[in-house]
N, CA, C and O atoms as a Tinker XYZ file with bonds, in Angstrom:
   364  protein
     1  N     29.385000  -19.612000   -2.834000    73     2
     2  CA    28.359000  -18.773000   -2.247000    64     1     3
     3  C     28.804000  -17.310000   -2.327000    63     2     4     5
     4  O     29.957000  -16.978000   -2.055000    81     3
     5  N     27.894000  -16.478000   -2.693000    73     3     6
     6  CA    28.150000  -15.054000   -2.826000    64     5     7
     7  C     27.729000  -14.366000   -1.533000    63     6     8     9
     8  O     26.720000  -14.727000   -0.926000    81     7
     9  N     28.514000  -13.372000   -1.117000    73     7    10
    10  CA    28.198000  -12.627000    0.104000    64     9    11
    11  C     27.940000  -11.171000   -0.276000    63    10    12    13
    12  O     28.635000  -10.597000   -1.115000    81    11
    13  N     26.931000  -10.594000    0.358000    73    11    14
    14  CA    26.666000   -9.171000    0.209000    64    13    15
    15  C     26.136000   -8.671000    1.546000    63    14    16    17
    16  O     25.052000   -9.054000    1.986000    81    15
    17  N     26.915000   -7.817000    2.176000    73    15    18
    18  CA    26.595000   -7.370000    3.530000    64    17    19
    19  C     25.258000   -6.624000    3.580000    63    18    20    21
    20  O     24.455000   -6.840000    4.489000    81    19
    21  N     25.029000   -5.763000    2.618000    73    19    22
    22  CA    23.798000   -4.960000    2.627000    64    21    23
    23  C     22.562000   -5.844000    2.458000    63    22    24    25
    24  O     21.572000   -5.671000    3.170000    81    23
    25  N     22.616000   -6.785000    1.523000    73    23    26
    26  CA    21.483000   -7.681000    1.294000    64    25    27
    27  C     21.224000   -8.556000    2.520000    63    26    28    29
    28  O     20.074000   -8.810000    2.877000    81    27
    29  N     22.292000   -9.011000    3.155000    73    27    30
    30  CA    22.137000   -9.863000    4.335000    64    29    31
    31  C     21.531000   -9.081000    5.505000    63    30    32    33
    32  O     20.717000   -9.619000    6.256000    81    31
    33  N     21.923000   -7.822000    5.658000    73    31    34
    34  CA    21.330000   -6.994000    6.715000    64    33    35
    35  C     19.846000   -6.759000    6.454000    63    34    36    37
    36  O     19.039000   -6.765000    7.383000    81    35
    37  N     19.491000   -6.553000    5.192000    73    35    38
    38  CA    18.077000   -6.366000    4.844000    64    37    39
    39  C     17.275000   -7.620000    5.164000    63    38    40    41
    40  O     16.156000   -7.540000    5.670000    81    39
    41  N     17.852000   -8.772000    4.867000    73    39    42
    42  CA    17.173000  -10.038000    5.180000    64    41    43
    43  C     16.970000  -10.192000    6.681000    63    42    44    45
    44  O     15.891000  -10.576000    7.130000    81    43
    45  N     18.004000   -9.892000    7.452000    73    43    46
    46  CA    17.910000  -10.026000    8.909000    64    45    47
    47  C     16.878000   -9.075000    9.490000    63    46    48    49
    48  O     16.250000   -9.376000   10.505000    81    47
    49  N     16.702000   -7.916000    8.842000    73    47    50
    50  CA    15.712000   -6.945000    9.313000    64    49    51
    51  C     14.302000   -7.316000    8.863000    63    50    52    53
    52  O     13.335000   -6.673000    9.270000    81    51
    53  N     14.177000   -8.351000    8.023000    73    51    54
    54  CA    12.855000   -8.768000    7.545000    64    53    55
    55  C     12.368000   -7.959000    6.364000    63    54    56    57
    56  O     11.187000   -8.015000    6.022000    81    55
    57  N     13.259000   -7.203000    5.732000    73    55    58
    58  CA    12.897000   -6.389000    4.563000    64    57    59
    59  C     13.185000   -7.209000    3.304000    63    58    60    61
    60  O     14.139000   -6.948000    2.571000    81    59
    61  N     12.339000   -8.195000    3.082000    73    59    62
    62  CA    12.605000   -9.180000    2.040000    64    61    63
    63  C     12.492000   -8.612000    0.627000    63    62    64    65
    64  O     13.264000   -9.008000   -0.247000    81    63
    65  N     11.573000   -7.714000    0.381000    73    63    66
    66  CA    11.457000   -7.130000   -0.956000    64    65    67
    67  C     12.722000   -6.348000   -1.306000    63    66    68    69
    68  O     13.250000   -6.464000   -2.412000    81    67
    69  N     13.195000   -5.559000   -0.359000    73    67    70
    70  CA    14.411000   -4.781000   -0.592000    64    69    71
    71  C     15.623000   -5.693000   -0.749000    63    70    72    73
    72  O     16.497000   -5.439000   -1.578000    81    71
    73  N     15.669000   -6.750000    0.047000    73    71    74
    74  CA    16.776000   -7.699000   -0.048000    64    73    75
    75  C     16.774000   -8.382000   -1.413000    63    74    76    77
    76  O     17.830000   -8.558000   -2.020000    81    75
    77  N     15.602000   -8.764000   -1.894000    73    75    78
    78  CA    15.511000   -9.408000   -3.211000    64    77    79
    79  C     15.974000   -8.457000   -4.311000    63    78    80    81
    80  O     16.632000   -8.872000   -5.265000    81    79
    81  N     15.629000   -7.194000   -4.170000    73    79    82
    82  CA    16.080000   -6.189000   -5.144000    64    81    83
    83  C     17.602000   -6.043000   -5.089000    63    82    84    85
    84  O     18.266000   -5.938000   -6.120000    81    83
    85  N     18.132000   -6.038000   -3.889000    73    83    86
    86  CA    19.588000   -5.929000   -3.732000    64    85    87
    87  C     20.286000   -7.143000   -4.321000    63    86    88    89
    88  O     21.327000   -7.005000   -4.964000    81    87
    89  N     19.724000   -8.344000   -4.110000    73    87    90
    90  CA    20.335000   -9.544000   -4.686000    64    89    91
    91  C     20.301000   -9.497000   -6.207000    63    90    92    93
    92  O     21.173000  -10.067000   -6.864000    81    91
    93  N     19.316000   -8.831000   -6.767000    73    91    94
    94  CA    19.265000   -8.673000   -8.223000    64    93    95
    95  C     20.434000   -7.809000   -8.695000    63    94    96    97
    96  O     21.033000   -8.080000   -9.736000    81    95
    97  N     20.753000   -6.769000   -7.926000    73    95    98
    98  CA    21.920000   -5.947000   -8.262000    64    97    99
    99  C     23.211000   -6.752000   -8.147000    63    98   100   101
   100  O     24.122000   -6.603000   -8.962000    81    99
   101  N     23.281000   -7.605000   -7.127000    73    99   102
   102  CA    24.455000   -8.459000   -6.955000    64   101   103
   103  C     24.566000   -9.438000   -8.118000    63   102   104   105
   104  O     25.665000   -9.736000   -8.584000    81   103
   105  N     23.440000   -9.927000   -8.578000    73   103   106
   106  CA    23.423000  -10.874000   -9.701000    64   105   107
   107  C     24.057000  -10.257000  -10.948000    63   106   108   109
   108  O     24.740000  -10.947000  -11.704000    81   107
   109  N     23.835000   -8.983000  -11.157000    73   107   110
   110  CA    24.398000   -8.294000  -12.334000    64   109   111
   111  C     25.928000   -8.271000  -12.303000    63   110   112   113
   112  O     26.570000   -8.205000  -13.351000    81   111
   113  N     26.507000   -8.325000  -11.114000    73   111   114
   114  CA    27.962000   -8.248000  -10.994000    64   113   115
   115  C     28.635000   -9.622000  -10.965000    63   114   116   117
   116  O     29.862000   -9.704000  -11.003000    81   115
   117  N     27.855000  -10.694000  -10.898000    73   115   118
   118  CA    28.424000  -12.044000  -10.837000    64   117   119
   119  C     29.054000  -12.408000  -12.172000    63   118   120   121
   120  O     28.487000  -12.154000  -13.235000    81   119
   121  N     30.236000  -13.007000  -12.100000    73   119   122
   122  CA    30.921000  -13.433000  -13.322000    64   121   123
   123  C     30.909000  -14.943000  -13.487000    63   122   124   125
   124  O     31.003000  -15.443000  -14.608000    81   123
   125  N     30.796000  -15.670000  -12.396000    73   123   126
   126  CA    30.795000  -17.132000  -12.440000    64   125   127
   127  C     29.376000  -17.675000  -12.513000    63   126   128   129
   128  O     28.467000  -17.137000  -11.881000    81   127
   129  N     29.188000  -18.731000  -13.275000    73   127   130
   130  CA    27.865000  -19.325000  -13.467000    64   129   131
   131  C     27.295000  -19.889000  -12.170000    63   130   132   133
   132  O     26.111000  -19.707000  -11.891000    81   131
   133  N     28.118000  -20.572000  -11.374000    73   131   134
   134  CA    27.604000  -21.164000  -10.126000    64   133   135
   135  C     27.207000  -20.065000   -9.129000    63   134   136   137
   136  O     26.288000  -20.261000   -8.334000    81   135
   137  N     27.894000  -18.906000   -9.164000    73   135   138
   138  CA    27.504000  -17.788000   -8.310000    64   137   139
   139  C     26.142000  -17.234000   -8.736000    63   138   140   141
   140  O     25.296000  -16.924000   -7.898000    81   139
   141  N     25.947000  -17.115000  -10.041000    73   139   142
   142  CA    24.646000  -16.628000  -10.537000    64   141   143
   143  C     23.523000  -17.572000  -10.150000    63   142   144   145
   144  O     22.448000  -17.134000   -9.741000    81   143
   145  N     23.772000  -18.863000  -10.278000    73   143   146
   146  CA    22.747000  -19.845000   -9.917000    64   145   147
   147  C     22.415000  -19.764000   -8.429000    63   146   148   149
   148  O     21.249000  -19.861000   -8.049000    81   147
   149  N     23.441000  -19.585000   -7.580000    73   147   150
   150  CA    23.192000  -19.484000   -6.158000    64   149   151
   151  C     22.365000  -18.240000   -5.841000    63   150   152   153
   152  O     21.418000  -18.312000   -5.058000    81   151
   153  N     22.708000  -17.111000   -6.435000    73   151   154
   154  CA    21.978000  -15.867000   -6.186000    64   153   155
   155  C     20.531000  -16.007000   -6.642000    63   154   156   157
   156  O     19.617000  -15.562000   -5.948000    81   155
   157  N     20.316000  -16.621000   -7.802000    73   155   158
   158  CA    18.956000  -16.802000   -8.316000    64   157   159
   159  C     18.134000  -17.673000   -7.363000    63   158   160   161
   160  O     16.985000  -17.347000   -7.065000    81   159
   161  N     18.706000  -18.767000   -6.888000    73   159   162
   162  CA    17.949000  -19.649000   -5.978000    64   161   163
   163  C     17.734000  -18.980000   -4.621000    63   162   164   165
   164  O     16.670000  -19.129000   -4.020000    81   163
   165  N     18.726000  -18.252000   -4.141000    73   163   166
   166  CA    18.576000  -17.568000   -2.847000    64   165   167
   167  C     17.533000  -16.460000   -2.952000    63   166   168   169
   168  O     16.736000  -16.264000   -2.035000    81   167
   169  N     17.540000  -15.747000   -4.054000    73   167   170
   170  CA    16.553000  -14.685000   -4.275000    64   169   171
   171  C     15.137000  -15.263000   -4.336000    63   170   172   173
   172  O     14.196000  -14.672000   -3.807000    81   171
   173  N     14.994000  -16.421000   -4.983000    73   171   174
   174  CA    13.686000  -17.077000   -5.040000    64   173   175
   175  C     13.227000  -17.487000   -3.644000    63   174   176   177
   176  O     12.043000  -17.391000   -3.318000    81   175
   177  N     14.169000  -17.944000   -2.825000    73   175   178
   178  CA    13.850000  -18.308000   -1.442000    64   177   179
   179  C     13.378000  -17.084000   -0.660000    63   178   180   181
   180  O     12.418000  -17.166000    0.107000    81   179
   181  N     14.043000  -15.967000   -0.853000    73   179   182
   182  CA    13.661000  -14.724000   -0.159000    64   181   183
   183  C     12.283000  -14.263000   -0.617000    63   182   184   185
   184  O     11.465000  -13.846000    0.203000    81   183
   185  N     12.022000  -14.334000   -1.902000    73   183   186
   186  CA    10.724000  -13.895000   -2.414000    64   185   187
   187  C      9.601000  -14.765000   -1.878000    63   186   188   189
   188  O      8.457000  -14.315000   -1.801000    81   187
   189  N      9.902000  -15.991000   -1.511000    73   187   190
   190  CA     8.905000  -16.852000   -0.888000    64   189   191
   191  C      8.520000  -16.388000    0.508000    63   190   192   193
   192  O      7.448000  -16.728000    1.008000    81   191
   193  N      9.394000  -15.614000    1.135000    73   191   194
   194  CA     9.127000  -15.108000    2.478000    64   193   195
   195  C      8.322000  -13.804000    2.473000    63   194   196   197
   196  O      7.836000  -13.362000    3.514000    81   195
   197  N      8.189000  -13.208000    1.314000    73   195   198
   198  CA     7.472000  -11.936000    1.215000    64   197   199
   199  C      5.996000  -12.167000    1.468000    63   198   200   201
   200  O      5.377000  -13.040000    0.860000    81   199
   201  N      5.437000  -11.377000    2.372000    73   199   202
   202  CA     4.011000  -11.481000    2.678000    64   201   203
   203  C      3.238000  -10.629000    1.676000    63   202   204   205
   204  O      3.672000   -9.527000    1.339000    81   203
   205  N      2.107000  -11.121000    1.199000    73   203   206
   206  CA     1.323000  -10.322000    0.252000    64   205   207
   207  C      0.776000   -9.060000    0.914000    63   206   208   209
   208  O      0.447000   -9.053000    2.101000    81   207
   209  N      0.689000   -8.024000    0.140000    73   207   210
   210  CA     0.177000   -6.755000    0.637000    64   209   211
   211  C     -1.338000   -6.828000    0.691000    63   210   212   213
   212  O     -1.986000   -7.191000   -0.292000    81   211
   213  N     -1.899000   -6.485000    1.835000    73   211   214
   214  CA    -3.358000   -6.462000    1.958000    64   213   215
   215  C     -3.829000   -5.022000    1.781000    63   214   216   217
   216  O     -3.332000   -4.100000    2.428000    81   215
   217  N     -4.776000   -4.858000    0.911000    73   215   218
   218  CA    -5.291000   -3.531000    0.609000    64   217   219
   219  C     -6.682000   -3.407000    1.218000    63   218   220   221
   220  O     -7.568000   -4.220000    0.955000    81   219
   221  N     -6.852000   -2.392000    2.022000    73   219   222
   222  CA    -8.160000   -2.155000    2.627000    64   221   223
   223  C     -9.053000   -1.457000    1.610000    63   222   224   225
   224  O     -8.639000   -0.496000    0.961000    81   223
   225  N    -10.260000   -1.940000    1.480000    73   223   226
   226  CA   -11.189000   -1.306000    0.550000    64   225   227
   227  C    -11.796000   -0.071000    1.193000    63   226   228   229
   228  O    -12.067000   -0.045000    2.393000    81   227
   229  N    -12.000000    0.935000    0.386000    73   227   230
   230  CA   -12.594000    2.166000    0.892000    64   229   231
   231  C    -14.081000    1.971000    1.092000    63   230   232   233
   232  O    -14.766000    1.401000    0.243000    81   231
   233  N    -14.568000    2.443000    2.212000    73   231   234
   234  CA   -15.974000    2.363000    2.518000    64   233   235
   235  C    -16.441000    3.776000    2.837000    63   234   236   237
   236  O    -16.133000    4.318000    3.899000    81   235
   237  N    -17.175000    4.357000    1.924000    73   235   238
   238  CA   -17.580000    5.740000    2.073000    64   237   239
   239  C    -18.922000    5.897000    2.787000    63   238   240   241
   240  O    -19.426000    7.014000    2.904000    81   239
   241  N    -19.497000    4.817000    3.258000    73   239   242
   242  CA   -20.774000    4.938000    3.962000    64   241   243
   243  C    -20.603000    5.709000    5.274000    63   242   244   245
   244  O    -21.509000    6.421000    5.706000    81   243
   245  N    -19.422000    5.558000    5.906000    73   243   246
   246  CA   -19.158000    6.321000    7.132000    64   245   247
   247  C    -19.105000    7.819000    6.828000    63   246   248   249
   248  O    -19.613000    8.630000    7.603000    81   247
   249  N    -18.505000    8.177000    5.723000    73   247   250
   250  CA   -18.411000    9.583000    5.329000    64   249   251
   251  C    -19.803000   10.129000    5.015000    63   250   252   253
   252  O    -20.127000   11.256000    5.389000    81   251
   253  N    -20.617000    9.339000    4.336000    73   251   254
   254  CA   -21.975000    9.766000    3.997000    64   253   255
   255  C    -22.799000   10.008000    5.258000    63   254   256   257
   256  O    -23.524000   10.998000    5.358000    81   255
   257  N    -22.678000    9.082000    6.228000    73   255   258
   258  CA   -23.408000    9.254000    7.486000    64   257   259
   259  C    -22.941000   10.492000    8.246000    63   258   260   261
   260  O    -23.762000   11.220000    8.804000    81   259
   261  N    -21.647000   10.734000    8.273000    73   259   262
   262  CA   -21.120000   11.900000    8.982000    64   261   263
   263  C    -21.571000   13.186000    8.305000    63   262   264   265
   264  O    -21.901000   14.157000    8.986000    81   263
   265  N    -21.591000   13.209000    6.965000    73   263   266
   266  CA   -22.039000   14.398000    6.247000    64   265   267
   267  C    -23.521000   14.652000    6.497000    63   266   268   269
   268  O    -23.926000   15.799000    6.689000    81   267
   269  N    -24.337000   13.595000    6.498000    73   267   270
   270  CA   -25.769000   13.749000    6.755000    64   269   271
   271  C    -26.009000   14.266000    8.175000    63   270   272   273
   272  O    -26.873000   15.118000    8.385000    81   271
   273  N    -25.253000   13.756000    9.150000    73   271   274
   274  CA   -25.406000   14.211000   10.530000    64   273   275
   275  C    -25.009000   15.688000   10.653000    63   274   276   277
   276  O    -25.654000   16.447000   11.376000    81   275
   277  N    -23.966000   16.084000    9.960000    73   275   278
   278  CA   -23.533000   17.489000    9.994000    64   277   279
   279  C    -24.590000   18.390000    9.368000    63   278   280   281
   280  O    -24.888000   19.462000    9.895000    81   279
   281  N    -25.155000   17.955000    8.246000    73   279   282
   282  CA   -26.211000   18.748000    7.602000    64   281   283
   283  C    -27.431000   18.858000    8.511000    63   282   284   285
   284  O    -28.077000   19.905000    8.551000    81   283
   285  N    -27.754000   17.796000    9.238000    73   283   286
   286  CA   -28.874000   17.852000   10.192000    64   285   287
   287  C    -28.595000   18.867000   11.295000    63   286   288   289
   288  O    -29.467000   19.666000   11.636000    81   287
   289  N    -27.400000   18.841000   11.850000    73   287   290
   290  CA   -27.048000   19.776000   12.910000    64   289   291
   291  C    -27.063000   21.224000   12.422000    63   290   292   293
   292  O    -27.393000   22.132000   13.184000    81   291
   293  N    -26.707000   21.439000   11.161000    73   291   294
   294  CA   -26.662000   22.792000   10.605000    64   293   295
   295  C    -28.036000   23.259000   10.118000    63   294   296   297
   296  O    -28.208000   24.433000    9.788000    81   295
   297  N    -29.006000   22.358000   10.072000    73   295   298
   298  CA   -30.337000   22.703000    9.602000    64   297   299
   299  C    -30.442000   22.767000    8.092000    63   298   300   301
   300  O    -31.313000   23.455000    7.559000    81   299
   301  N    -29.567000   22.060000    7.395000    73   299   302
   302  CA   -29.546000   22.105000    5.933000    64   301   303
   303  C    -30.281000   20.929000    5.300000    63   302   304   305
   304  O    -30.374000   20.863000    4.074000    81   303
   305  N    -30.792000   20.023000    6.077000    73   303   306
   306  CA   -31.412000   18.830000    5.507000    64   305   307
   307  C    -32.932000   18.984000    5.427000    63   306   308   309
   308  O    -33.677000   18.199000    6.014000    81   307
   309  N    -33.372000   19.982000    4.711000    73   307   310
   310  CA   -34.801000   20.216000    4.531000    64   309   311
   311  C    -35.203000   19.710000    3.143000    63   310   312   313
   312  O    -34.387000   19.722000    2.222000    81   311
   313  N    -36.448000   19.268000    2.989000    73   311   314
   314  CA   -36.878000   18.717000    1.702000    64   313   315
   315  C    -36.894000   19.780000    0.604000    63   314   316   317
   316  O    -37.169000   20.953000    0.858000    81   315
   317  N    -36.596000   19.348000   -0.616000    73   315   318
   318  CA   -36.638000   20.181000   -1.831000    64   317   319
   319  C    -35.731000   21.406000   -1.746000    63   318   320   321
   320  O    -35.992000   22.404000   -2.417000    81   319
   321  N    -34.694000   21.355000   -0.953000    73   319   322
   322  CA   -33.747000   22.459000   -0.865000    64   321   323
   323  C    -34.313000   23.709000   -0.244000    63   322   324   325
   324  O    -33.806000   24.800000   -0.504000    81   323
   325  N    -35.357000   23.592000    0.577000    73   323   326
   326  CA   -36.001000   24.773000    1.155000    64   325   327
   327  C    -35.077000   25.526000    2.116000    63   326   328   329
   328  O    -35.334000   26.693000    2.409000    81   327
   329  N    -34.046000   24.915000    2.597000    73   327   330
   330  CA   -33.098000   25.592000    3.484000    64   329   331
   331  C    -32.333000   26.674000    2.744000    63   330   332   333
   332  O    -31.792000   27.587000    3.367000    81   331
   333  N    -32.280000   26.582000    1.416000    73   331   334
   334  CA   -31.493000   27.522000    0.625000    64   333   335
   335  C    -32.350000   28.579000   -0.071000    63   334   336   337
   336  O    -31.826000   29.380000   -0.845000    81   335
   337  N    -33.635000   28.593000    0.188000    73   335   338
   338  CA   -34.520000   29.571000   -0.448000    64   337   339
   339  C    -34.858000   30.685000    0.528000    63   338   340   341
   340  O    -34.908000   30.475000    1.740000    81   339
   341  N    -35.085000   31.850000   -0.007000    73   339   342
   342  CA   -35.548000   32.968000    0.820000    64   341   343
   343  C    -36.980000   32.715000    1.227000    63   342   344   345
   344  O    -37.677000   31.949000    0.561000    81   343
   345  N    -37.436000   33.326000    2.284000    73   343   346
   346  CA   -38.765000   33.032000    2.820000    64   345   347
   347  C    -39.869000   33.385000    1.838000    63   346   348   349
   348  O    -40.909000   32.726000    1.839000    81   347
   349  N    -39.690000   34.382000    1.013000    73   347   350
   350  CA   -40.737000   34.782000    0.067000    64   349   351
   351  C    -40.761000   33.937000   -1.196000    63   350   352   353
   352  O    -41.745000   33.964000   -1.934000    81   351
   353  N    -39.681000   33.176000   -1.461000    73   351   354
   354  CA   -39.595000   32.372000   -2.693000    64   353   355
   355  C    -40.422000   31.106000   -2.546000    63   354   356   357
   356  O    -40.484000   30.507000   -1.473000    81   355
   357  N    -41.054000   30.711000   -3.637000    73   355   358
   358  CA   -41.807000   29.465000   -3.652000    64   357   359
   359  C    -41.204000   28.575000   -4.763000    63   358   360   361
   360  O    -40.715000   29.082000   -5.772000    81   359
   361  N    -41.246000   27.269000   -4.568000    73   359   362
   362  CA   -40.717000   26.372000   -5.605000    64   361   363
   363  C    -41.532000   26.327000   -6.858000    63   362   364
   364  O    -41.184000   25.608000   -7.795000    81   363
């Protein structure tokens, strides 16, 4: 069995991705075949503990509603852009 203090501390802290990366570095330094096999199996076990990353989808409808409300408060939400025309101008 191979020991690596840093990798073991990462595992205990629940930082499984970092621990798996560290075990990969340890694997590069192994000279014995049985040590390499142990590191490979232990690393696979750690990777099984990694939780998948959940990505929140962007929803811009809230931004659209807030922008429309702001334009209403500012008096900019007039039909045909009439808020931006001078009083004497006609479309």
